[in-house]
Each structure stands twice: as C-alpha cells, then as structure tokens.
C-alpha positions as CSV (number, residue, x, y, z in Angstrom):
1,X,122.3,114.8,28.8
2,X,120.4,113.6,31.9
3,X,118.4,116.8,32.1
4,X,117.4,116.6,28.4
5,X,116.5,112.9,29.0
6,X,114.3,113.8,31.9
7,X,112.4,116.5,30.0
8,X,111.9,114.0,27.1
9,X,110.6,111.4,29.5
10,X,108.3,113.9,31.1
11,X,106.8,114.8,27.7
12,X,106.7,111.5,26.0
13,X,105.9,109.2,29.0
14,X,104.8,110.9,32.2
15,X,102.4,113.5,30.7
16,X,101.3,111.1,28.0
17,X,100.4,108.4,30.7
18,X,98.6,111.0,32.8
19,X,96.5,112.1,29.9
20,X,95.8,108.5,28.9
21,X,94.7,107.5,32.4
22,X,92.3,110.3,32.6
23,X,90.9,109.4,29.1
24,X,90.6,105.8,30.1
25,X,88.6,106.7,33.2
26,X,86.3,108.7,30.9
27,X,85.7,105.6,28.8
28,X,88.1,106.3,25.9
29,X,88.6,102.8,24.4
30,X,92.0,103.6,22.8
31,X,93.3,104.8,26.2
32,X,92.1,101.6,27.7
33,X,94.1,99.7,25.1
34,X,97.3,101.5,26.2
35,X,96.8,101.9,30.0
36,X,93.8,99.7,30.9
37,X,94.0,96.5,32.9
38,X,93.8,94.3,29.8
39,X,96.6,96.1,27.9
40,X,99.0,93.1,28.0
41,X,96.4,91.1,26.0
42,X,95.8,93.9,23.6
43,X,92.5,94.8,25.2
44,X,90.4,93.1,22.4
45,X,87.1,94.3,23.8
46,X,88.3,97.9,23.5
47,X,89.4,97.3,19.9
48,X,86.0,95.9,19.1
49,X,84.3,98.9,20.8
50,X,86.3,101.2,18.5
51,X,85.2,99.1,15.5
52,X,81.6,99.6,16.5
53,X,82.0,103.3,16.6
54,X,82.8,103.5,12.9
55,X,85.7,103.0,10.5
56,X,87.8,105.8,11.8
57,X,86.3,107.5,14.9
58,X,87.8,110.7,16.4
59,X,89.1,110.3,19.9
60,X,90.7,113.8,20.4
61,X,91.2,116.9,18.4
62,X,92.8,115.9,15.1
63,X,93.4,112.4,16.5
64,X,91.6,109.4,14.9
65,X,91.9,105.7,15.3
66,X,91.0,102.8,13.0
67,X,91.0,99.0,13.3
68,X,89.7,98.8,9.7
69,X,91.9,96.6,7.5
70,X,91.2,98.5,4.3
71,X,91.9,101.9,5.8
72,X,95.0,100.7,7.6
73,X,96.4,99.2,4.4
74,X,95.6,102.3,2.3
75,X,97.1,104.8,4.8
76,X,100.3,102.7,5.2
77,X,100.7,102.8,1.4
78,X,99.7,106.5,0.8
79,X,102.7,108.9,0.9
80,X,100.4,111.7,1.9
81,X,100.6,110.1,5.3
82,X,104.0,110.3,7.0
83,X,105.7,109.2,10.2
84,X,105.5,111.3,13.3
85,X,109.0,112.9,13.5
86,X,110.5,116.4,14.0
87,X,111.2,116.5,10.3
88,X,107.6,116.2,9.3
89,X,106.1,119.7,9.0
90,X,102.6,118.2,9.4
91,X,103.5,117.5,13.0
92,X,102.4,120.5,15.3
93,X,105.3,122.9,15.7
94,X,105.2,122.7,19.5
95,X,105.7,118.9,19.4
96,X,108.5,119.3,16.8
97,X,110.2,121.9,19.0
98,X,110.2,119.6,22.1
99,X,111.3,116.6,20.1
100,X,114.2,118.6,18.6
101,X,115.3,120.3,21.8
102,X,115.3,117.1,23.8
103,X,116.9,114.9,21.1
104,X,119.4,112.6,22.9
105,X,121.3,111.7,19.7
106,X,121.1,108.0,20.6
107,X,120.3,105.1,18.2
108,X,116.7,104.6,19.1
109,X,114.9,102.5,16.5
110,X,111.7,104.6,17.1
111,X,113.4,107.9,16.4
112,X,115.1,109.4,13.3
113,X,117.4,108.9,11.5
114,X,116.2,105.2,11.9
115,X,114.6,104.2,8.6
116,X,111.7,102.9,10.7
117,X,110.5,106.5,11.3
118,X,111.9,108.4,8.3
119,X,110.1,109.2,5.1
120,X,111.3,109.4,1.5
121,X,113.7,110.6,0.2
122,X,115.8,109.8,3.3
123,X,114.1,106.4,3.9
124,X,114.6,105.4,0.2
125,X,118.3,106.2,0.5
126,X,118.7,104.1,3.7
127,X,116.7,101.2,2.4
128,X,118.4,101.0,-1.0
129,X,121.8,100.5,0.7
130,X,120.8,97.3,2.5
131,X,117.6,96.1,0.7
132,X,119.2,93.5,-1.5
133,X,120.6,91.7,1.5
134,X,117.1,91.0,2.7
135,X,115.5,90.3,-0.7
136,X,113.8,86.9,-1.2
137,X,116.8,85.4,-3.2
138,X,119.3,86.5,-0.6
139,X,117.2,85.1,2.3
140,X,116.7,81.8,0.5
141,X,120.4,81.2,0.6
142,X,120.3,81.3,4.4
143,X,117.9,78.4,4.7
144,X,120.6,75.8,5.3
145,X,122.2,78.0,8.0
146,X,118.8,78.6,9.7
147,X,118.3,74.8,9.8
148,X,121.7,74.3,11.2
149,X,121.3,76.8,14.0
150,X,117.9,75.5,14.8
151,X,119.1,72.0,15.1
152,X,122.0,73.1,17.4
153,X,119.6,75.0,19.7
154,X,117.1,72.0,19.8
155,X,119.9,69.6,20.7
156,X,121.0,71.9,23.5
157,X,117.4,72.1,24.8
158,X,117.5,68.4,25.6
159,X,120.2,68.9,28.2
160,X,118.8,72.1,29.6
161,X,117.2,71.7,33.1
162,X,113.7,73.3,32.9
163,X,114.2,75.0,29.5
164,X,112.6,78.3,28.8
165,X,111.4,78.5,25.2
166,X,111.9,82.2,25.0
167,X,115.4,82.5,26.6
168,X,116.7,79.2,25.2
169,X,115.1,79.1,21.7
170,X,112.9,82.0,20.5
171,X,115.6,84.6,21.3
172,X,118.6,82.5,20.3
173,X,117.6,81.6,16.8
174,X,117.0,85.1,15.3
175,X,119.8,86.7,17.2
176,X,122.3,84.2,15.8
177,X,121.2,84.7,12.3
178,X,120.9,88.5,12.3
179,X,124.3,88.8,14.0
180,X,125.9,86.7,11.2
181,X,124.2,88.8,8.5
182,X,125.5,92.0,10.1
183,X,128.9,90.6,10.8
184,X,128.7,90.9,14.6
185,X,130.6,88.4,16.9
186,X,128.8,85.4,18.4
187,X,130.1,86.2,21.9
188,X,128.0,89.3,21.8
189,X,124.6,87.6,21.5
190,X,123.7,88.0,25.2
191,X,124.7,91.7,25.1
192,X,122.7,92.3,21.9
193,X,119.7,90.7,23.4
194,X,120.0,92.8,26.5
195,X,120.1,96.0,24.4
196,X,117.0,94.9,22.6
197,X,115.2,93.9,25.8
198,X,115.7,97.3,27.5
199,X,115.2,99.3,24.3
200,X,112.0,97.7,23.2
201,X,109.8,99.5,25.7
202,X,110.7,102.8,24.0
203,X,108.1,101.9,21.4
204,X,105.5,102.3,24.2
205,X,104.3,105.4,26.0
206,X,104.0,105.7,29.8
207,X,107.4,104.3,30.9
208,X,108.6,105.0,34.4
209,X,111.7,107.2,34.7
210,X,113.7,104.2,35.9
211,X,112.8,102.1,32.9
212,X,113.4,105.1,30.5
213,X,116.8,105.7,32.1
214,X,117.8,102.1,31.8
215,X,116.8,102.1,28.2
216,X,118.9,105.2,27.3
217,X,121.9,103.9,29.2
218,X,121.8,100.8,27.1
219,X,121.3,102.9,24.0
220,X,124.4,104.9,24.9
221,X,126.3,101.6,25.4
222,X,125.2,100.4,22.0
223,X,126.1,103.7,20.4
224,X,129.7,103.4,21.7
225,X,130.0,99.9,20.3
226,X,128.6,100.8,16.9
227,X,130.7,104.0,16.7
228,X,133.8,101.9,17.2
229,X,132.7,99.0,15.0
230,X,131.6,101.3,12.1
231,X,134.9,103.1,12.3
232,X,136.7,99.8,11.9
233,X,134.5,98.9,8.9
234,X,135.2,102.2,7.3
235,X,138.9,101.4,7.4
236,X,138.6,97.8,6.5
237,X,135.1,96.8,5.2
238,X,134.0,93.2,5.0
239,X,131.2,91.5,3.0
240,X,128.5,91.9,5.7
241,X,125.5,94.1,5.6
242,X,126.9,96.8,8.0
243,X,129.9,97.2,5.6
244,X,127.3,97.8,2.8
245,X,125.7,100.5,5.0
246,X,129.1,102.1,5.7
247,X,130.6,102.0,2.2
248,X,127.6,102.2,0.0
249,X,126.5,105.8,0.3
250,X,127.2,109.2,1.8
251,X,125.6,108.7,5.2
252,X,126.6,110.7,8.3
253,X,128.0,108.7,11.2
254,X,124.8,109.2,13.1
255,X,122.8,107.8,10.2
256,X,125.1,104.8,10.0
257,X,124.9,104.1,13.7
258,X,121.1,104.6,14.0
259,X,120.4,102.3,11.1
260,X,122.9,99.7,12.2
261,X,121.0,99.5,15.5
262,X,117.7,99.4,13.7
263,X,118.8,96.5,11.5
264,X,119.9,94.6,14.6
265,X,116.7,95.2,16.6
266,X,114.3,94.8,13.7
267,X,116.2,91.7,12.7
268,X,115.3,89.8,15.8
269,X,112.7,91.5,18.0
270,X,109.7,90.8,15.9
271,X,110.9,87.2,15.1
272,X,111.4,86.5,18.8
273,X,107.8,87.6,19.4
274,X,106.4,85.6,16.4
275,X,108.1,82.4,17.6
276,X,107.0,82.8,21.2
277,X,103.4,83.6,20.1
278,X,103.4,80.7,17.7
279,X,104.5,78.2,20.3
280,X,101.8,79.5,22.7
281,X,99.1,79.3,20.1
282,X,100.0,75.8,18.9
283,X,100.1,74.4,22.4
284,X,96.7,75.9,23.0
285,X,95.3,74.5,19.8
286,X,96.5,70.9,19.6
287,X,94.1,70.2,16.7
288,X,95.9,72.7,14.6
289,X,99.3,71.3,15.6
290,X,98.1,67.8,14.8
291,X,97.1,69.0,11.3
292,X,100.6,70.5,10.8
293,X,102.3,67.3,11.9
294,X,100.3,65.3,9.4
295,X,100.7,67.9,6.6
296,X,104.0,69.7,7.0
297,X,103.5,71.6,3.8
298,X,101.1,73.8,5.8
299,X,103.8,75.3,8.0
300,X,104.4,78.5,5.9
301,X,100.7,79.2,6.0
302,X,100.6,78.5,9.7
303,X,103.3,81.2,10.2
304,X,101.0,83.7,8.4
305,X,98.1,82.7,10.6
306,X,100.3,83.2,13.7
307,X,101.2,86.7,12.4
308,X,97.5,87.4,11.8
309,X,96.0,86.0,14.9
310,X,98.7,87.2,17.4
311,X,101.0,89.5,15.6
312,X,104.2,91.0,17.1
313,X,103.3,94.6,16.6
314,X,99.9,96.1,17.7
315,X,99.8,99.8,16.9
316,X,101.5,102.3,14.6
317,X,100.7,105.8,13.6
318,X,100.7,108.2,10.6
319,X,100.0,111.9,10.2
320,X,98.3,113.5,7.2
321,X,100.5,116.0,5.3
322,X,97.5,117.5,3.5
323,X,93.7,117.1,3.3
324,X,93.1,113.6,2.1
325,X,90.0,111.7,0.9
326,X,90.7,108.0,1.4
327,X,88.1,105.3,0.9
328,X,84.9,106.9,2.3
329,X,86.8,109.1,4.8
330,X,87.9,112.7,4.8
331,X,91.1,113.4,6.8
332,X,92.2,116.9,7.6
333,X,95.8,118.0,7.2
334,X,97.8,117.5,10.4
335,X,95.5,114.7,11.7
336,X,97.2,111.9,13.5
337,X,95.8,108.4,12.6
338,X,96.4,105.6,15.0
339,X,96.4,102.3,13.2
340,X,95.3,99.3,15.2
341,X,97.1,96.5,13.4
342,X,95.8,93.9,15.8
343,X,92.3,95.1,14.9
344,X,93.0,95.1,11.2
345,X,94.2,91.6,11.4
346,X,90.9,90.5,12.9
347,X,88.6,92.6,10.7
348,X,85.7,90.3,9.9
349,X,85.2,92.1,6.5
350,X,88.5,90.5,5.4
351,X,88.9,87.5,7.7
352,X,85.8,85.4,8.3
353,X,85.4,84.1,11.8
354,X,88.5,86.2,12.8
355,X,88.8,84.8,16.4
356,X,89.3,81.3,15.1
357,X,93.0,80.2,14.8
358,X,93.1,78.3,11.5
359,X,96.4,77.2,10.0
360,X,94.6,76.5,6.7
361,X,93.1,80.0,6.4
362,X,93.5,80.9,2.7
363,X,94.1,84.6,3.1
364,X,96.1,84.7,6.3
365,X,99.0,86.4,4.5
366,X,96.8,89.5,4.0
367,X,97.6,90.5,7.6
368,X,99.4,93.8,8.3
369,X,101.8,92.6,10.9
370,X,104.7,93.5,8.7
371,X,103.1,96.9,7.8
372,X,102.7,97.8,4.1
373,X,104.0,100.3,1.6
374,X,107.4,101.9,1.8
375,X,107.7,101.0,5.5
376,X,106.9,97.3,5.0
377,X,109.2,95.2,7.2
378,X,112.6,94.8,5.6
379,X,113.2,91.5,7.4
380,X,109.8,90.0,6.6
381,X,111.2,87.2,4.4
382,X,113.8,86.3,7.0
383,X,111.2,86.2,9.8
384,X,109.0,83.9,7.7
385,X,111.9,81.6,7.0
386,X,112.9,81.4,10.6
387,X,109.3,81.0,11.8
388,X,108.5,78.1,9.4
389,X,111.8,76.3,10.1
390,X,112.0,77.0,13.8
391,X,108.4,76.1,14.7
392,X,108.3,73.0,12.6
393,X,111.6,71.7,13.9
394,X,110.7,72.3,17.5
395,X,107.4,70.4,17.4
396,X,108.9,67.6,15.3
397,X,111.8,67.1,17.6
398,X,109.6,67.4,20.8
399,X,106.1,66.2,19.8
400,X,105.1,65.9,23.4
401,X,106.2,69.4,24.3
402,X,104.0,71.2,26.8
403,X,104.2,74.4,28.7
404,X,105.1,74.3,32.3
405,X,102.6,76.8,33.5
406,X,101.2,79.9,31.8
407,X,103.8,81.9,29.8
408,X,104.8,85.2,31.3
409,X,104.0,88.3,29.1
410,X,106.6,91.1,28.8
411,X,104.1,93.6,29.9
412,X,104.4,95.9,26.8
413,X,101.6,97.4,24.8
414,X,103.0,97.8,21.4
415,X,105.2,94.7,21.3
416,X,103.0,91.7,21.7
417,X,105.4,89.2,23.3
418,X,106.3,86.9,26.2
419,X,109.2,87.3,28.6
420,X,109.4,83.7,29.7
421,X,107.9,80.3,28.6
422,X,109.1,77.4,30.8
423,X,108.4,74.0,29.1
424,X,108.7,70.3,29.6
425,X,110.1,68.3,26.7
426,X,110.0,64.7,25.5
427,X,112.4,64.0,22.6
428,X,111.9,61.5,19.8
C-alpha cells in the first residue's frame, strides 16, 4: 500500500503544490490563496482580486473560480454540477485513472464512498439512512445534554492551569456529543480527536510526504476500529446512529466504514472551528460581546454571523457534467468550478459592509458555510445548537475572559481553524 500511497501523494500533493507555486509567482490570485504567505488567513486580498476580475474568471484550461454568492449558491444546488470523484465521468479520464489506481481503500472523508463526495443516487441512499437523527426535531432533544456537557467542561476549566480554549473546550464539547450520538465510548475521545487532527489536512493540497503518511496511518487505524465496531453492531445493533447505518440498508462494509468515519469527523471538526473562531471574534469585538450579554436572545444570530464572517470551510469545488447556462454565465461540460465560500460570505451584493462583524446582521444566515443543496451539512442544526449554547455559557461563566497571547492557527488552507488558544479566566 505504501507505494500506492506515495504515487497518490505525488499526484495530489507534490505535483499540485509545484504547479500552484509556479502559478502564484505568475500572479494567479487563486494559487496565492492556497500557497501564498497569507494562506492561513484565507488571503482576503487575493479573494477580492478575483472578485474584481469578474463573477467567474478562468484561471486555467477548463478551470474557473468564483467568490460570487449567487453563483456559488446556484452551482451547489444544481445537480448538473457534481463532485470531483473517479465515479464522475465529467472528470477527465486521466485523473479518474490515477484516482482509481491509487485508491487506498481508507475511510477518508474527502474521498468516495464518503457521502461528502458522492452524488445521487448513492448520496441519497447514504443520507436517507441517518438523516432523521440529525433533523431539527431530533437535535432539539439534545439541548439538555449539550447544556450539561458544556457546564461540566466550564467547571473543569476553572481548575485547569493556563487553560487552552481549543484543547479544553472547543474540541471537547462537540466530540462528546457526536460520540454519544454515534454510540462510541467516552474513553476514546482523545483518540477520535487525534484521528480528526491528522486526517483534516487531507482536505488541502500540497501536504508533505510525512504529513500525508501520518494521515493515512491514522486512517488505517480508524478503519481497523470501525471494521471491528461495525461487525459488532451487525451482530448486536443498538439504538445509535451507527447501528442505523449498519442495519438500515444494503451497504457494503466499505460504505459503512467510510460513512461512519465521515459522521464522526463532520460531527465535530466544523464545530470545533466554529467555536474557536467565535471565541476569537468576540474577544476582538468587545462591543459585540457586550451587546450579547445584554440581549442573550441575539446568540443564535451571533452564531450565524460567526459562520458568515469567519466560517470553518473556505473552498469547495464542482465539475459540470454538461454545458450549463447559469445566471449570466456559460459553463462548458467538464469545467471545474472552484467555489470560494469565504468570498461568497463577504459578497457586498448580499452582505452590506461585509468586513464588519455585526451580531445583529439580519441576513447573516444566508452564508454558505454549511454549503447548500443536496450536500448541505448534515450536522448544521447540531453545530448551531452547540455554538449558541457553548459560546453563551463560556462568556457568561467567565465574563472577564481574555486570550493569553494571539491564538495559534492550524496552518491549513481549507479548514479555517486554530490549533491553540491559551486564555486567562475570571469566574463569576
């Protein structure tokens, strides 16, 4: 497997990075977003340079990019645009051949048969099996448990020397809840977080061989665990979501394992990022925090503004399966469209004064941080619940909270997140 892994890394990361570095030196603003010096911040100047070039400028042969909110939303909702996978015949056959021949068979959330990157009818089949467990009514029943876990974590913070709000809070709340939903044991939380931490960079391009190898080693460890766990559920199912996945349809073991891993990663990664970004934003904007403390009914809207202003996911892509006329744009079959969600969320045509962080913004929920269409985030309702409860409780419990130095970014391009956020607390 190691030889296949090296070839896959060479194709998806080493060669991709080399091409992007050359393109960045030639002034390509999209390449500068991915490999430029400001990539950890999302390279906002490069995003705006793309916006100035038009709604959907071409950056390479059959490759276009857009930060336009309307176009991003329409493309995400249009089934004539599919995900970039070996099963999509719109993907050039040379790329499909390499992806197929170097397939490692590991549960990578960014590769099929993960529902994140499969299209209907397979995507519909996977999502139908577990969708009800993440529907608004089901998530509303978890509110009491989210409050309980939040209170436990905040109590523990008070006795933690030099607490880190990522390690000790933002990670621990969502992993505790999604593990319970999936029926995974509490003593595995640290292991589950490690798998997510090393696997998340696979959403980027340009990893070093060492980082790629660490990621696939952890994916292999996760695969062994889920293989064994799912075999146990097949023999003796419970009332958890993974049991629904195993017993609710005719899925292959690989489909079961891949989507179990996806539900785990998607169930906490974006929420960790949202909580961390929210804490950073509110400590930088004390006027907005003061408003929330005076009017706590604004917290749900504040979560939407956090998602708009500093969302957890920056970029996604779709490929046209046929010639498409959409809005005022003509897209040729086989064209790859790179969707800059961070740019769409700050499109001045939709969000007036987009660089202003405003927890009272009336249309903040029109952001695309949870995607749209058939691939809209399955865990969006859960993330919103955890965000509103977690952020409110943190700042009410510790009103004098301040960060102990600048938070440390994770250094990823696609996942907008912090690795560490040391803080000083003062309890009520």
